[in-house]
All heavy atoms as an XYZ file, in Angstrom:
898
protein
N      20.264    148.795    -36.923
C      20.598    148.125    -38.169
C      19.550    148.347    -39.256
O      19.700    147.820    -40.347
C      20.772    146.623    -37.923
C      21.957    146.215    -37.067
C      21.915    144.741    -36.759
C      23.257    146.588    -37.724
N      18.535    149.115    -38.966
C      17.469    149.317    -39.945
C      17.987    149.855    -41.274
O      17.598    149.338    -42.331
C      16.357    150.216    -39.372
O      15.819    149.573    -38.212
C      15.237    150.438    -40.372
N      18.863    150.869    -41.288
C      19.372    151.332    -42.595
C      20.087    150.216    -43.369
O      19.942    150.115    -44.593
C      20.340    152.462    -42.235
C      19.878    152.939    -40.900
C      19.360    151.707    -40.189
N      20.843    149.371    -42.663
C      21.525    148.258    -43.322
C      20.524    147.249    -43.875
O      20.702    146.717    -44.970
C      22.480    147.564    -42.349
C      23.629    148.461    -41.916
O      24.077    149.287    -42.738
O      24.060    148.349    -40.757
N      19.480    146.964    -43.110
C      18.446    146.040    -43.588
C      17.724    146.602    -44.802
O      17.404    145.865    -45.739
C      17.441    145.740    -42.475
C      17.916    144.788    -41.399
C      16.885    144.703    -40.278
C      18.191    143.407    -41.973
N      17.478    147.898    -44.796
C      16.838    148.523    -45.958
C      17.723    148.386    -47.190
O      17.234    148.111    -48.284
C      16.525    149.993    -45.665
C      15.366    150.165    -44.696
C      15.150    151.593    -44.297
C      14.770    152.454    -45.463
N      14.413    153.822    -45.078
N      19.021    148.554    -47.013
C      19.959    148.417    -48.121
C      19.964    146.978    -48.646
O      19.932    146.748    -49.857
C      21.364    148.815    -47.666
C      22.383    148.802    -48.770
C      23.745    149.249    -48.292
O      23.836    150.180    -47.464
O      24.735    148.650    -48.758
N      19.998    146.006    -47.736
C      19.960    144.594    -48.138
C      18.658    144.279    -48.857
O      18.644    143.592    -49.875
C      20.145    143.675    -46.912
C      21.593    143.686    -46.473
C      19.691    142.250    -47.212
C      21.843    142.908    -45.211
N      17.557    144.767    -48.332
C      16.259    144.526    -48.945
C      16.229    145.033    -50.381
O      15.743    144.351    -51.285
C      15.158    145.212    -48.128
O      13.913    145.046    -48.740
N      16.773    146.205    -50.588
C      16.800    146.794    -51.930
C      17.773    146.044    -52.840
O      17.439    145.692    -53.972
C      17.196    148.265    -51.833
C      17.153    148.996    -53.141
C      17.491    150.464    -52.947
C      17.463    151.205    -54.273
N      17.783    152.618    -54.109
N      18.969    145.778    -52.342
C      20.019    145.148    -53.146
C      19.645    143.725    -53.570
O      19.924    143.298    -54.687
C      21.325    145.129    -52.360
C      22.490    144.525    -53.115
C      23.779    144.616    -52.317
C      24.942    144.003    -53.078
N      26.190    144.080    -52.309
N      19.026    142.966    -52.669
C      18.742    141.563    -52.938
C      17.256    141.286    -53.175
O      16.804    140.158    -53.001
C      19.250    140.701    -51.780
C      20.729    140.821    -51.561
C      21.239    141.551    -50.495
C      21.625    140.211    -52.427
C      22.599    141.664    -50.288
C      22.991    140.323    -52.240
C      23.471    141.054    -51.162
O      24.821    141.167    -50.966
N      16.528    142.288    -53.575
C      15.081    142.171    -53.726
C      14.668    140.982    -54.606
O      13.662    140.339    -54.357
C      14.496    143.461    -54.285
C      13.003    143.546    -54.137
C      12.573    144.983    -54.147
C      11.156    145.147    -53.719
N      10.958    145.202    -52.289
N      15.466    140.678    -55.618
C      15.105    139.595    -56.532
C      15.342    138.200    -55.950
O      14.858    137.213    -56.489
C      15.881    139.737    -57.842
O      17.259    139.518    -57.631
N      16.093    138.117    -54.841
C      16.379    136.786    -54.302
C      16.197    136.647    -52.799
O      16.550    135.633    -52.225
C      17.783    136.345    -54.693
C      18.931    137.108    -54.069
C      20.260    136.483    -54.535
C      21.428    136.976    -53.755
N      22.653    136.260    -54.110
N      15.629    137.652    -52.151
C      15.502    137.607    -50.705
C      14.208    138.273    -50.266
O      13.873    139.364    -50.717
C      16.692    138.341    -50.071
C      16.716    138.441    -48.551
C      16.961    137.065    -47.942
C      17.804    139.413    -48.112
N      13.491    137.599    -49.380
C      12.316    138.180    -48.734
C      12.630    138.332    -47.259
O      13.085    137.382    -46.622
C      11.084    137.290    -48.889
C      10.651    137.170    -50.313
O      10.536    138.161    -51.016
N      10.430    135.952    -50.765
N      12.381    139.506    -46.726
C      12.633    139.755    -45.313
C      11.310    139.754    -44.561
O      10.319    140.308    -45.028
C      13.345    141.119    -45.111
C      14.719    141.086    -45.772
C      13.466    141.452    -43.621
C      15.467    142.407    -45.705
N      11.320    139.138    -43.402
C      10.173    139.137    -42.499
C      10.691    139.579    -41.138
O      11.686    139.049    -40.645
C       9.546    137.727    -42.385
C       8.451    137.714    -41.343
C       9.030    137.258    -43.737
N      10.029    140.553    -40.542
C      10.442    141.035    -39.220
C       9.508    140.505    -38.145
O       8.296    140.459    -38.326
C      10.404    142.569    -39.172
O      11.387    143.112    -39.996
N      10.110    140.131    -37.036
C       9.380    139.706    -35.860
C       9.758    140.681    -34.750
O      10.935    140.868    -34.474
C       9.808    138.280    -35.494
C       9.158    137.636    -34.299
C       9.058    136.139    -34.547
C       9.901    137.912    -33.030
N       8.778    141.321    -34.180
C       9.029    142.265    -33.086
C       8.630    141.616    -31.769
O       7.615    140.941    -31.681
C       8.236    143.546    -33.297
N       9.434    141.831    -30.759
C       9.174    141.284    -29.428
C       8.965    142.468    -28.499
O       9.908    143.018    -27.947
C      10.377    140.430    -29.010
C      10.170    139.616    -27.760
C       9.255    138.582    -27.728
C      10.920    139.875    -26.627
C       9.088    137.821    -26.578
C      10.760    139.120    -25.478
C       9.843    138.096    -25.463
O       9.676    137.344    -24.328
N       7.725    142.899    -28.386
C       7.379    144.100    -27.632
C       6.036    143.901    -26.936
O       5.205    143.132    -27.395
C       7.261    145.319    -28.549
C       8.517    145.670    -29.281
C       9.561    146.308    -28.381
O       9.601    146.091    -27.195
N      10.444    147.068    -28.967
N       5.839    144.634    -25.872
C       4.548    144.614    -25.170
C       3.490    145.393    -25.941
O       2.351    144.981    -26.034
C       4.692    145.199    -23.759
C       5.455    144.324    -22.798
C       4.740    143.028    -22.460
O       3.510    142.938    -22.605
O       5.434    142.089    -22.048
N       3.892    146.533    -26.487
C       2.949    147.437    -27.144
C       3.197    147.457    -28.655
O       4.326    147.682    -29.103
C       3.128    148.847    -26.557
C       2.091    149.834    -27.045
O       1.161    149.436    -27.785
O       2.216    151.012    -26.692
N       2.165    147.240    -29.437
C       2.260    147.182    -30.890
C       2.478    148.557    -31.513
O       3.177    148.681    -32.512
C       0.973    146.541    -31.462
C       0.953    146.591    -32.977
C       0.826    145.118    -30.970
N       1.918    149.604    -30.931
C       1.949    150.937    -31.550
C       3.357    151.468    -31.824
O       3.618    151.964    -32.913
C       1.129    151.936    -30.735
C      -0.370    151.718    -30.851
C      -0.864    151.586    -32.288
O      -0.510    152.450    -33.124
O      -1.600    150.634    -32.570
N       4.302    151.399    -30.874
C       5.650    151.881    -31.195
C       6.296    151.111    -32.350
O       7.054    151.681    -33.132
C       6.441    151.666    -29.900
C       5.418    151.606    -28.830
C       4.188    151.018    -29.467
N       5.978    149.831    -32.463
C       6.508    149.032    -33.576
C       5.936    149.552    -34.887
O       6.671    149.777    -35.853
C       6.191    147.529    -33.395
C       6.634    146.732    -34.615
C       6.820    146.992    -32.127
N       4.632    149.764    -34.935
C       3.997    150.290    -36.148
C       4.575    151.648    -36.522
O       4.844    151.916    -37.695
C       2.483    150.416    -35.948
C       1.753    149.105    -35.899
C       0.274    149.377    -35.706
C      -0.546    148.126    -35.627
N      -1.967    148.422    -35.408
N       4.756    152.505    -35.543
C       5.322    153.839    -35.794
C       6.749    153.739    -36.325
O       7.117    154.452    -37.261
C       5.293    154.679    -34.516
C       3.896    155.079    -34.092
C       3.846    155.733    -32.718
O       4.914    156.146    -32.202
O       2.744    155.809    -32.150
N       7.553    152.868    -35.740
C       8.939    152.703    -36.171
C       9.003    152.199    -37.613
O       9.768    152.714    -38.429
C       9.667    151.729    -35.240
C      11.134    151.608    -35.555
C      12.046    152.524    -35.037
C      11.610    150.603    -36.388
C      13.395    152.434    -35.335
C      12.960    150.502    -36.685
C      13.846    151.418    -36.159
O      15.180    151.331    -36.471
N       8.179    151.210    -37.943
C       8.137    150.655    -39.295
C       7.742    151.734    -40.295
O       8.374    151.903    -41.337
C       7.166    149.457    -39.367
C       6.865    149.067    -40.800
C       7.733    148.273    -38.587
N       6.723    152.495    -39.972
C       6.263    153.561    -40.855
C       7.306    154.670    -41.010
O       7.620    155.089    -42.123
C       4.958    154.140    -40.315
O       4.523    155.200    -41.117
N       7.839    155.130    -39.895
C       8.831    156.211    -39.899
C      10.067    155.841    -40.705
O      10.654    156.681    -41.380
C       9.227    156.529    -38.461
C      10.314    157.558    -38.312
C      10.676    157.747    -36.846
C      11.991    158.476    -36.714
N      12.492    158.457    -35.352
N      10.459    154.575    -40.661
C      11.675    154.126    -41.323
C      11.437    153.487    -42.690
O      12.363    152.941    -43.290
C      12.432    153.152    -40.409
C      13.030    153.869    -39.228
O      14.049    154.532    -39.363
N      12.388    153.763    -38.081
N      10.201    153.567    -43.171
C       9.860    153.048    -44.504
C      10.374    151.624    -44.723
O      11.004    151.327    -45.733
C      10.401    153.978    -45.596
C       9.810    155.354    -45.510
O       8.602    155.514    -45.371
N      10.655    156.364    -45.559
N      10.086    150.772    -43.785
C      10.504    149.368    -43.888
C       9.489    148.655    -44.774
O       8.364    148.407    -44.357
C      10.586    148.755    -42.485
C      11.643    149.426    -41.625
S      11.511    149.104    -39.842
C      11.829    147.352    -39.762
N       9.898    148.342    -45.994
C       8.956    147.856    -47.002
C       8.841    146.335    -47.079
O       8.345    145.790    -48.043
C       9.295    148.432    -48.375
C      10.649    147.970    -48.891
O      11.385    147.306    -48.141
O      10.962    148.285    -50.050
N       9.283    145.634    -46.052
C       9.116    144.190    -46.012
C       8.036    143.848    -44.990
O       7.517    144.705    -44.291
C      10.436    143.494    -45.691
C      11.099    143.966    -44.439
C      10.849    143.547    -43.167
C      12.102    144.971    -44.328
N      11.638    144.219    -42.282
C      12.426    145.103    -42.967
C      12.772    145.773    -45.246
C      13.374    145.996    -42.500
C      13.723    146.665    -44.785
C      14.014    146.766    -43.431
N       7.695    142.575    -44.894
C       6.624    142.139    -44.008
C       7.025    142.317    -42.550
O       8.015    141.768    -42.095
C       6.275    140.669    -44.286
C       5.125    140.181    -43.462
C       3.833    140.587    -43.752
C       5.327    139.336    -42.390
C       2.767    140.147    -42.990
C       4.268    138.896    -41.619
C       2.988    139.297    -41.927
N       6.252    143.110    -41.839
C       6.501    143.417    -40.425
C       5.295    143.063    -39.571
O       4.966    143.767    -38.644
C       6.789    144.917    -40.268
C       8.083    145.311    -40.896
O       9.131    145.081    -40.340
N       8.015    145.897    -42.081
N       4.657    141.986    -39.878
C       3.380    141.703    -39.242
C       3.393    140.810    -38.031
O       2.349    140.511    -37.478
N       4.546    140.348    -37.598
C       4.568    139.430    -36.473
C       4.972    140.182    -35.214
O       6.066    140.717    -35.125
C       5.548    138.270    -36.721
C       5.164    137.521    -38.000
C       5.566    137.327    -35.524
C       6.165    136.475    -38.423
N       4.070    140.246    -34.263
C       4.355    140.896    -32.988
C       4.181    139.845    -31.895
O       3.121    139.241    -31.763
C       3.388    142.074    -32.703
C       3.327    143.046    -33.870
C       3.757    142.749    -31.390
C       4.571    143.866    -34.091
N       5.226    139.617    -31.133
C       5.169    138.687    -30.007
C       5.144    139.531    -28.745
O       6.015    140.374    -28.539
C       6.398    137.748    -30.001
C       6.350    136.829    -28.796
C       6.463    136.944    -31.298
N       4.145    139.342    -27.931
C       4.033    140.116    -26.699
C       5.134    139.734    -25.721
O       5.273    138.573    -25.355
C       2.670    139.891    -26.037
C       1.507    140.363    -26.862
C       1.438    141.857    -26.877
C       0.193    142.307    -27.615
N       0.034    143.715    -27.621
N       5.916    140.715    -25.349
C       6.999    140.489    -24.407
C       7.924    141.678    -24.399
O       7.768    142.604    -25.184
N       8.873    141.674    -23.518
C       9.835    142.764    -23.413
C      11.247    142.239    -23.600
O      11.685    141.376    -22.839
C       9.729    143.435    -22.041
O      10.765    144.374    -21.891
N      11.967    142.746    -24.616
C      13.342    142.293    -24.824
C      14.226    142.485    -23.596
O      15.166    141.744    -23.382
C      13.837    143.164    -25.976
C      12.613    143.613    -26.673
C      11.553    143.709    -25.611
N      13.904    143.463    -22.751
C      14.712    143.718    -21.559
C      14.510    142.647    -20.491
O      15.353    142.440    -19.644
C      14.395    145.102    -20.994
C      14.853    146.207    -21.915
C      14.540    147.557    -21.360
C      15.002    148.621    -22.349
N      14.653    149.945    -21.941
N      13.357    141.989    -20.536
C      13.092    140.885    -19.607
C      12.781    139.642    -20.431
O      11.732    139.030    -20.305
C      11.914    141.220    -18.675
O      10.756    141.505    -19.478
C      12.229    142.391    -17.786
N      13.711    139.299    -21.290
C      13.558    138.224    -22.255
C      12.927    136.980    -21.632
O      13.362    136.505    -20.594
C      14.928    137.890    -22.839
C      14.876    136.844    -23.906
C      14.267    137.110    -25.107
C      15.429    135.603    -23.687
C      14.227    136.154    -26.099
C      15.394    134.641    -24.664
C      14.782    134.917    -25.874
N      11.899    136.489    -22.291
C      11.136    135.353    -21.791
C      10.997    134.340    -22.913
O      10.124    134.459    -23.763
C       9.769    135.841    -21.309
C       8.912    134.778    -20.684
C       9.297    134.154    -19.501
C       7.711    134.412    -21.255
C       8.514    133.184    -18.916
C       6.911    133.443    -20.672
C       7.309    132.833    -19.503
O       6.532    131.878    -18.919
N      11.893    133.367    -22.958
C      11.922    132.468    -24.099
C      10.857    131.374    -24.073
O      10.862    130.499    -24.903
C      13.306    131.860    -24.283
C      13.704    130.834    -23.284
C      15.050    130.208    -23.641
O      15.844    130.809    -24.364
O      15.274    129.094    -23.180
N       9.922    131.463    -23.147
C       8.850    130.474    -23.141
C       7.803    130.762    -24.208
O       6.936    129.934    -24.449
C       8.205    130.376    -21.755
C       9.145    129.739    -20.750
C       8.476    129.465    -19.445
C       9.473    128.787    -18.519
N       8.927    128.504    -17.219
N       7.874    131.930    -24.839
C       6.989    132.196    -25.977
C       7.350    131.204    -27.064
O       8.510    131.071    -27.444
C       7.156    133.618    -26.491
C       6.873    134.675    -25.484
C       5.391    134.814    -25.283
N       5.140    135.960    -24.419
C       4.042    136.114    -23.733
N       3.100    135.225    -23.796
N       3.883    137.164    -22.980
N       6.369    130.496    -27.583
C       6.625    129.384    -28.491
C       7.491    129.769    -29.694
O       8.460    129.075    -29.999
C       5.307    128.771    -28.966
C       5.523    127.536    -29.791
C       4.231    126.861    -30.154
C       4.548    125.603    -30.948
N       3.368    124.852    -31.262
N       7.165    130.837    -30.383
C       7.920    131.186    -31.582
C       9.364    131.560    -31.243
O      10.288    131.210    -31.962
C       7.226    132.307    -32.401
C       7.876    132.395    -33.782
C       7.256    133.638    -31.678
C       7.069    133.201    -34.781
N       9.575    132.232    -30.121
C      10.926    132.598    -29.691
C      11.715    131.326    -29.361
O      12.867    131.168    -29.766
C      10.880    133.531    -28.460
C      10.128    134.828    -28.786
C      12.271    133.815    -27.927
C      10.751    135.694    -29.834
N      11.081    130.434    -28.663
C      11.733    129.173    -28.281
C      12.029    128.317    -29.509
O      13.134    127.817    -29.679
C      10.845    128.411    -27.300
C      11.470    127.132    -26.773
C      10.568    126.387    -25.801
N       9.362    125.889    -26.451
C       8.120    126.317    -26.181
N       7.902    127.244    -25.273
N       7.084    125.824    -26.816
N      11.058    128.170    -30.388
C      11.218    127.302    -31.554
C      12.257    127.844    -32.530
O      12.976    127.074    -33.166
C       9.872    127.106    -32.255
C       8.839    126.508    -31.324
C       8.327    125.169    -31.776
O       8.490    124.821    -32.939
O       7.747    124.484    -30.921
N      12.354    129.163    -32.651
C      13.377    129.758    -33.524
C      14.718    129.907    -32.811
O      15.687    130.351    -33.397
C      12.912    131.117    -34.054
C      11.772    131.073    -35.049
C      11.307    132.486    -35.397
C      12.167    130.315    -36.314
N      14.756    129.564    -31.527
C      15.958    129.636    -30.698
C      16.559    131.052    -30.701
O      17.770    131.226    -30.831
C      16.984    128.596    -31.146
C      16.511    127.179    -30.959
C      17.549    126.120    -31.249
N      18.703    126.547    -31.996
C      19.016    126.113    -33.219
N      18.255    125.240    -33.819
N      20.098    126.538    -33.818
N      15.710    132.034    -30.527
C      16.167    133.414    -30.434
C      16.674    133.637    -29.018
O      15.948    133.433    -28.049
C      15.018    134.401    -30.763
C      15.459    135.831    -30.522
C      14.544    134.201    -32.193
N      17.922    134.057    -28.916
C      18.536    134.299    -27.613
C      18.860    135.772    -27.395
O      18.954    136.225    -26.267
C      19.834    133.478    -27.470
C      19.640    132.000    -27.613
C      18.904    131.418    -26.443
C      18.800    129.909    -26.587
N      17.829    129.324    -25.719
N      19.090    136.502    -28.476
C      19.403    137.927    -28.401
C      18.715    138.654    -29.548
O      18.248    138.038    -30.506
C      20.926    138.185    -28.499
O      21.391    137.719    -29.771
C      21.684    137.505    -27.380
N      18.689    139.968    -29.437
C      18.076    140.795    -30.478
C      19.096    141.773    -31.025
O      19.842    142.359    -30.230
C      16.883    141.556    -29.898
C      15.799    140.644    -29.409
C      15.718    140.316    -28.066
C      14.894    140.093    -30.282
C      14.740    139.457    -27.601
C      13.907    139.234    -29.830
C      13.835    138.918    -28.490
N      19.164    141.981    -32.313
C      18.407    141.243    -33.326
C      19.043    139.889    -33.620
O      20.232    139.698    -33.450
C      18.507    142.136    -34.553
C      19.826    142.812    -34.414
C      20.018    143.008    -32.930
N      18.217    138.954    -34.056
C      18.665    137.662    -34.555
C      18.253    137.577    -36.014
O      17.131    137.932    -36.362
C      18.028    136.505    -33.764
O      18.534    136.531    -32.432
C      18.338    135.153    -34.379
N      19.171    137.121    -36.851
C      18.900    136.966    -38.279
C      18.917    135.489    -38.624
O      19.849    134.773    -38.271
C      19.952    137.705    -39.113
C      19.985    139.167    -38.810
C      20.936    139.692    -37.957
C      19.037    140.015    -39.343
C      20.958    141.037    -37.655
C      19.046    141.363    -39.050
C      20.010    141.874    -38.205
N      17.873    135.037    -39.307
C      17.754    133.638    -39.687
C      17.438    133.585    -41.177
O      16.457    134.170    -41.631
C      16.633    132.942    -38.898
C      16.882    133.049    -37.392
C      16.499    131.487    -39.325
C      15.705    132.615    -36.531
N      18.289    132.887    -41.934
C      18.009    132.655    -43.348
C      17.458    131.249    -43.483
O      18.022    130.296    -42.942
C      19.278    132.776    -44.195
C      19.892    134.154    -44.335
C      21.183    134.075    -45.143
C      18.926    135.116    -44.995
N      16.342    131.124    -44.201
C      15.735    129.812    -44.422
C      15.567    129.572    -45.915
O      15.434    130.512    -46.692
C      14.365    129.686    -43.709
C      14.513    129.798    -42.208
C      13.377    130.711    -44.220
N      15.554    128.289    -46.294
C      15.316    127.959    -47.694
C      13.817    127.774    -47.915
O      13.013    127.976    -46.998
C      16.141    126.745    -48.117
C      15.750    125.453    -47.412
O      14.654    125.378    -46.807
O      16.556    124.505    -47.464
N      13.453    127.373    -49.127
C      12.031    127.263    -49.461
C      11.295    126.208    -48.651
O      10.072    126.236    -48.542
C      11.863    126.985    -50.951
C      12.429    125.658    -51.373
C      12.360    125.440    -52.868
O      11.938    126.342    -53.598
O      12.726    124.344    -53.292
N      12.029    125.280    -48.063
C      11.423    124.254    -47.210
C      11.484    124.638    -45.738
O      11.218    123.810    -44.869
C      12.134    122.910    -47.424
O      12.024    122.499    -48.763
N      11.858    125.872    -45.463
C      11.978    126.418    -44.111
C      13.071    125.739    -43.287
O      12.999    125.692    -42.072
C      10.635    126.403    -43.374
C       9.624    127.302    -44.016
C       8.646    126.774    -44.844
C       9.670    128.662    -43.842
C       7.731    127.598    -45.472
C       8.762    129.500    -44.457
C       7.791    128.964    -45.278
N      14.094    125.240    -43.984
C      15.284    124.748    -43.299
C      16.181    125.941    -43.014
O      16.407    126.777    -43.899
C      16.052    123.742    -44.170
C      15.231    122.507    -44.446
O      14.751    121.864    -43.525
N      15.060    122.197    -45.717
N      16.694    126.023    -41.817
C      17.589    127.125    -41.471
C      18.941    126.873    -42.119
O      19.558    125.830    -41.898
C      17.718    127.271    -39.945
C      16.361    127.678    -39.361
C      18.802    128.286    -39.587
C      16.304    127.701    -37.855
N      19.384    127.841    -42.940
C      20.671    127.700    -43.617
C      21.735    128.601    -42.990
O      22.920    128.403    -43.219
C      20.550    127.973    -45.131
C      19.986    129.366    -45.395
C      19.716    126.894    -45.791
C      19.990    129.780    -46.840
N      21.303    129.576    -42.191
C      22.245    130.462    -41.527
C      21.526    131.178    -40.400
O      20.355    131.518    -40.524
C      22.807    131.499    -42.523
C      23.823    132.419    -41.926
C      25.127    132.014    -41.730
C      23.468    133.703    -41.558
C      26.073    132.877    -41.174
C      24.396    134.573    -41.006
C      25.698    134.156    -40.809
N      22.260    131.401    -39.310
C      21.703    132.115    -38.165
C      22.827    132.878    -37.491
O      23.925    132.360    -37.311
C      21.124    131.114    -37.170
C      20.777    131.675    -35.815
C      20.595    130.585    -34.759
N      19.676    129.549    -35.157
C      18.354    129.596    -34.982
N      17.807    130.624    -34.382
N      17.589    128.619    -35.380
N      22.559    134.140    -37.150
C      23.480    134.894    -36.298
C      22.737    136.053    -35.672
O      21.565    136.283    -35.962
C      24.753    135.323    -37.041
C      24.537    136.446    -38.021
O      23.438    136.933    -38.220
N      25.597    136.864    -38.670
N      23.416    136.767    -34.808
C      22.779    137.854    -34.066
C      23.667    139.083    -34.070
O      24.891    138.984    -34.119
C      22.550    137.433    -32.610
O      21.759    136.291    -32.539
N      23.021    140.240    -33.981
C      23.733    141.485    -33.783
C      24.265    142.127    -35.047
O      24.018    141.687    -36.154
N      25.009    143.191    -34.829
C      25.553    143.960    -35.936
C      27.030    143.705    -36.135
O      27.550    142.658    -35.769
N      27.678    144.686    -36.726
C      29.118    144.603    -36.938
C      29.518    143.432    -37.800
O      28.951    143.195    -38.859
N      30.516    142.674    -37.334
C      31.030    141.539    -38.091
C      29.963    140.468    -38.316
O      29.948    139.822    -39.368
C      32.223    140.919    -37.374
C      33.464    141.785    -37.405
C      34.628    141.136    -36.681
O      34.581    139.925    -36.399
O      35.595    141.861    -36.391
N      29.081    140.273    -37.356
C      28.018    139.281    -37.523
C      27.087    139.658    -38.658
O      26.651    138.806    -39.427
C      27.228    139.098    -36.231
C      28.015    138.366    -35.175
O      28.954    137.647    -35.478
N      27.644    138.549    -33.931
N      26.774    140.942    -38.765
C      25.910    141.398    -39.852
C      26.635    141.245    -41.187
O      26.031    140.864    -42.185
C      25.476    142.850    -39.622
C      24.365    143.279    -40.519
C      23.059    142.920    -40.243
C      24.623    144.022    -41.652
C      22.025    143.304    -41.075
C      23.596    144.409    -42.488
C      22.290    144.044    -42.193
N      27.922    141.522    -41.199
C      28.715    141.355    -42.421
C      28.725    139.896    -42.872
O      28.671    139.602    -44.068
C      30.140    141.856    -42.208
C      30.214    143.365    -42.066
C      31.595    143.870    -41.669
O      32.583    143.117    -41.842
O      31.677    145.008    -41.195
N      28.767    138.959    -41.927
C      28.713    137.531    -42.263
C      27.384    137.187    -42.916
O      27.331    136.389    -43.857
C      28.921    136.671    -41.018
C      30.330    136.689    -40.502
C      30.448    135.874    -39.219
C      31.829    136.058    -38.602
N      31.924    135.403    -37.293
N      26.304    137.770    -42.423
C      24.990    137.566    -43.014
C      25.002    137.998    -44.476
O      24.543    137.273    -45.358
C      23.926    138.346    -42.234
C      22.531    138.408    -42.844
C      21.844    137.063    -42.765
C      21.705    139.470    -42.144
N      25.550    139.164    -44.737
C      25.611    139.681    -46.104
C      26.465    138.767    -46.980
O      26.110    138.488    -48.136
C      26.140    141.131    -46.124
C      26.338    141.623    -47.549
C      25.185    142.054    -45.368
N      27.567    138.266    -46.443
C      28.422    137.344    -47.202
C      27.652    136.088    -47.600
O      27.773    135.608    -48.725
C      29.648    136.949    -46.370
C      30.676    138.034    -46.229
C      31.809    137.635    -45.298
O      32.026    136.420    -45.078
O      32.481    138.551    -44.787
N      26.867    135.547    -46.684
C      26.086    134.344    -46.983
C      25.061    134.653    -48.067
O      24.889    133.868    -49.006
C      25.400    133.790    -45.715
C      24.413    132.679    -46.068
C      26.437    133.287    -44.737
N      24.391    135.774    -47.962
C      23.411    136.148    -48.985
C      24.096    136.285    -50.334
O      23.582    135.825    -51.358
C      22.672    137.446    -48.604
C      21.832    137.223    -47.353
C      21.789    137.916    -49.762
C      21.269    138.499    -46.754
N      25.275    136.907    -50.361
C      26.028    137.063    -51.612
C      26.378    135.720    -52.239
O      26.262    135.542    -53.445
C      27.332    137.834    -51.367
C      27.158    139.338    -51.432
O      26.192    139.814    -52.050
O      27.995    140.031    -50.838
N      26.813    134.775    -51.409
C      27.325    133.499    -51.920
C      26.236    132.470    -52.205
O      26.375    131.644    -53.089
C      28.325    132.906    -50.933
C      29.593    133.703    -50.844
C      30.520    133.126    -49.807
C      31.771    133.989    -49.687
N      32.644    133.549    -48.619
N      25.174    132.514    -51.444
C      24.131    131.499    -51.545
C      23.128    131.889    -52.607
O      22.651    133.017    -52.628
C      23.439    131.360    -50.187
C      22.649    130.089    -50.026
C      23.275    128.920    -49.619
C      21.291    130.054    -50.246
C      22.563    127.752    -49.444
C      20.566    128.894    -50.071
C      21.209    127.746    -49.678
O      20.491    126.596    -49.508
N      22.796    130.970    -53.491
C      21.809    131.261    -54.513
C      20.427    131.107    -53.894
O      19.859    130.025    -53.862
C      21.968    130.332    -55.707
C      21.016    130.670    -56.839
O      20.319    131.702    -56.747
O      20.969    129.913    -57.808
N      19.912    132.205    -53.402
C      18.650    132.177    -52.669
C      17.416    132.200    -53.573
O      16.318    131.932    -53.126
C      18.575    133.372    -51.710
C      19.665    133.420    -50.652
C      19.613    134.745    -49.918
C      19.514    132.289    -49.681
N      17.581    132.498    -54.842
C      16.417    132.617    -55.732
C      15.541    131.384    -55.683
O      14.326    131.465    -55.699
C      16.855    132.898    -57.156
C      17.323    134.304    -57.364
C      17.774    134.440    -58.775
N      18.945    133.575    -58.943
C      20.138    133.980    -59.320
N      20.323    135.224    -59.618
N      21.135    133.155    -59.433
N      16.143    130.230    -55.666
C      15.373    128.990    -55.667
C      15.186    128.432    -54.260
O      14.611    127.376    -54.092
C      16.074    127.947    -56.525
C      16.194    128.404    -57.960
O      15.267    129.066    -58.450
O      17.228    128.109    -58.585
N      15.713    129.118    -53.260
C      15.711    128.563    -51.920
C      14.775    129.289    -50.965
O      14.311    128.724    -50.018
C      17.130    128.605    -51.335
C      18.189    128.075    -52.258
C      18.259    126.576    -52.198
C      19.481    126.050    -52.911
N      19.270    125.408    -54.147
N      14.588    130.584    -51.169
C      13.782    131.348    -50.213
C      12.540    131.859    -50.903
O      12.578    132.329    -51.986
C      14.582    132.507    -49.625
C      15.694    131.951    -48.750
C      13.699    133.429    -48.792
C      16.530    132.979    -48.033
C-alpha cells in the first residue's frame, strides 16, 4: 500500500500528517524500505517484534489495539481515535472516504 499512502500524503498534505509504526526485529530493512520508497512522512517508530509471530504484549501495540498489519488509525488533535481499519482494498478506500469527508485541518 506504500504507493497509495504516498498519494494520500501528497493529496492531503494540508490537512493530514502521517506517522508510520514498524513492527520488526531489525531496524535496517525498515530504514532501507523508507528510503527506497521515498516515504516523506515520519517513520521513526520501530517496535521490536515480528509481524509473523504477532505479540500484542508490546505496550504500544496493545494500547493502539493493533491486531493486523497494516492498521490505519485517524486521530484528532486531542488524540481521540476517529477512525480505525486494517488492510487494503475496500478498507483502504473507506479510509480515503473518511479523510475526504472529515475536516481534519483543525483536528489532526
